[in-house]
N, C-alpha and C positions, 0 to 999 in steps of 0.2 A: 131766370137766367140772367146774369149780369151783362151789360152791353159789351164789356170787353170780350166775354166768352162767347157772345153771339157773333161779333165780328171775327173772332178766331175761326169759328166753325164757317162763317160765310168764305172767309179768305181760303180755307182748305178746299171749298167747293168750286171756287174760280178756276176755270181751266186755264192751262198755259197760254193758250191763244187770246183767251180774254185778258189776262195780264199783260200780255204784249200790246194787245190793242189799248188798254189804258195807258200803257207807257207811250205809245205812238200819238194818242189824242193829247196827252199831256205836252209832249215835247213839239209836236207840229202846230197845234193850236195855241200854245201858250196859256191855256186855262189853269187857273190856279187849283190848288189843292182843295180849297174850299169848295168850290163849284164843282169839281170833279166828285168830291165826297157827298154834296148834296144830291147830285144826279144819280149816283149809284145807291146811296142809302147807308154808307158807311162813314167812319170818321176820317178826319184829315191824317191822323197818324197811320191808319190802316193803308190809304191811298199812298203815303210816304213809304211805307214799307214795301208795297208792291213795286214802286217806282224803283227804288233802290235795288230790290232783288232782281228786277229785269235787267238794270244796267249791268250789275255784277255778272249776270249769266252771259250777256251779249260780249263783254270783254273777255270772258273765260273761254268761250266757244266760237266766237265769230271773229277771229283774228284777220283782219283785212289790211292793217297797216305794217308794211314789212319794208325795212331799209334793205336795198339790193346787197346781196352777199358775195357776188362774183363780178369781176371786170365786165362780163358779157351782159349781166343784168343791169349795171350801171350805163352801158353803152346803149341799151334799149330807152333809158331816161333821157340820155343824150338826144337820140332819135326824136323823142316827143317834143324836144325844144328846137330842132333844126329850122322849121318853118318860121321860128321867131328870129332867125338869122343871127342869132348870138352862138358861135360855135363853143363846143365842149361843155355846155351847161349841164350840170348834174342835179339841179333843183333850184327852186326859188324859195328863200327863207323869210319869214315874217312872223310877228306876234300879233295877237289879239287879246284885248282885255275882256274877260267875262265877268259880268257884274253879279255881285253876290252880296249878302248880308255879312257885316263884320262878324268873323269868329268870335266866340267867347274869350275875353282876356288877350286879345290880339293887338289892342291899342290902335296906332296909326300903320301898323305893318302892312295891311292889305289895302290902305288908301292910296290911290294913284294920282298922278298929275293932273288927271282930268276930274278930280275931286269926286270920285266915288269909290267904293270897295270893289275890289276885284281880284282876281288871279288870272295868270298868264296862260295862254295857249300859244306856244311856240310851235311852228309846223314848217317842214320841209315839203314843197309841193312839185310834183312832175309837171310836164307841159300839157297833160291832160286834166289838171286841176285835182289829182289823187294825192292824198296825204302819204309821203313816204316815211316820215318820222314826226312824232310829235312829243312835246314835253309840256305837261299840264300841271298847273297847281301852284306854281312860283308866286309869291305875294305881288299884289299890284304895285308896291312901292319899288319893285325892281324894275330895271329896264330889259329890253329885249336882248341886247348885247351881254348883260351880266348873265342871263339865263343860258344863253348860247355858249358863253365862256366855261361854263361849268357842266355842259352837257355832254353825254355819250357821242352825240353827233360831231361835235368838234373834236373829241378824242380820236374817232375813227378817221376823219379827214386828215387831221395831223399825222397820224400814224400811216397814212395812205394805205390802210387796211382794205384789200380787195378792190382798190380803185383802179381805173384803167391808166395804163402808162401814157405819158404824153406822145403825141403821135403827129405825123406830117399831115398837112392839110394839102400842100401842094409840094413842089421840088424843095423848096428851101424855108418853109414856114412850119415851125413846130408849135403846137397849142397843148398845153397840159388842160386837165379838166378842173372845173371849179363850180362853186354855187354862187348865186347872185342874191344881193340883199340890199337894203337901203342904207343911207348915210350914217345911221346910227351904229352900225357895226365897223369893226376894225378891218382895214384892207389887208388882205394876206394873199399868197398864192392860191391858195384854194377857196378864197372868197373874194369876189369882185364887187365893188360898190361903185356909185356914181362919182364923177369928178365934181368938185364945187362948182356951183352955178356962176359964181362971180368970175368975170373975165375968161369966160370958156373960150377955147380955140374952135375952129370948126370941126377939127378931128374929135375933140372932147365932146362936143355937142352930138355928133353922129354916134359916139360910143354910148352916151347916156341914153339916147333914144332907142338904141338896140337894147341895152340893158334893161331899160323900163319895160320894153315889150316882152321881155322874158320875165321880169320880177312881178309883173301885174298878174301873173297867174295864181300867186299866192293870195293876193287881194280878192280875185275872183273866187278862188275856193272858199275863203271865209265869207264872202258875200252870198254864195250859194248855199254854204252850211247854215247860216242865219235865215236864209230865205225858206229852206226847207223845214227847219226846226225853229219856229217862232219864239220858243221859250228862250233862246238866246238873245232875243231883243229886249228882254226885261231882266229884272234882278231875279236870281234863282233863290227860292224860299227854302231850300233845302239846307241841311248840314253841309259843312265844307267838304268833307270826305265824299258824301253822296253826290255833291255838285261835281266834283272832279270826276267821279265814275260816270255820271251822265254824260258829260261833255266827250268823255272818252268814247263812249258807246256811240254817241252820234257821229263822231268822226269815223268810226268803224263802219257805221250804215252808209254814210256818206260815200266812202270807197266803194262799198257793194254796189251802189246805185249808178256809178260811172261805167259806161259800156267800155269794153275792151276794144281797142282800136287796132287796125292791122299795122303791123310793123313797117317803117318805111326802108330799114335796113341801110340808111346811109352812111353809118359809122362801122359797117362791117368789116370792110377790107382795108382799113387804114394801117399804114406801116408804123409801128411803135418804136420808141427810142427809151432808154433807161435814164438819160439825164435831161434835166429840166433846164432850159437854155437861159432862164432869167434868174437873177439873184435875189430880187425882191418882188413883192406883190405889185409895188408902184411901177416897176420897169415892165413887168408882164402886162399891166393895164395899159401903158403907154403904148406897147406893141400891138395890142389888140385894137386900141383906138386907131393907130396909123394903118392896120390892115383893113378895119371897116370902112376907113375914109377912102382908101386908095385901091379897093377891090375892084 
């Protein structure tokens, strides 16, 4: 019997839980295909096949990443950020470069500004570190803002589809909802970013501090993801499509491991209005800075 036929028969006998165990060993330990193959007694190609198969099944059956679909669900996300002291936050947006081998015939497309090959994982994270939305696979030569500008997430936010209406926080202050991001993104009414650090006023400093406290949740989520799944600390040796599927699956598992916290319901009984009182994102940010400094 040929080696290929022997391995095929072996793979057929490998129980589903054993295939999942192999996937988890690979992703959590960062062990190479070669070492796993040597330990199990099959070829690297068989290990690769099993890893890819499990990743696809996780993504098909284990859907843990959900963008809120109603204003009430978005309010729950706002509640998760209330303790960060930045009102109306719908999520923290950031990107991560996942190190890969250059795909065939891709030239410098996947070569990033950090001088290695990668694709981008762009994510919106709630106050508990859970992924609400991910965009995976854009070439490393792109920047986070470019990926966001062409994403379904931006389209959803721009259309205000199913988002909470602006609401009164007290008798005379109306706050719309928004996501927070770093300075690489474009300021908009639905996206708040820090003031430039040069010559900041006291109000701007307080705003930046509050925004950073909310935005850091995305950094913590990426850090926890890499800590749980050490394969993300090294170059993925898989084909590009398989690498994307693996990272997607790991984000699903990451969400499943986060305990569900009790709802604080701080945003439940707010008076909503139909009109946004600010003409631009800059005007809105200035007012938020004023509010945070003088509250």
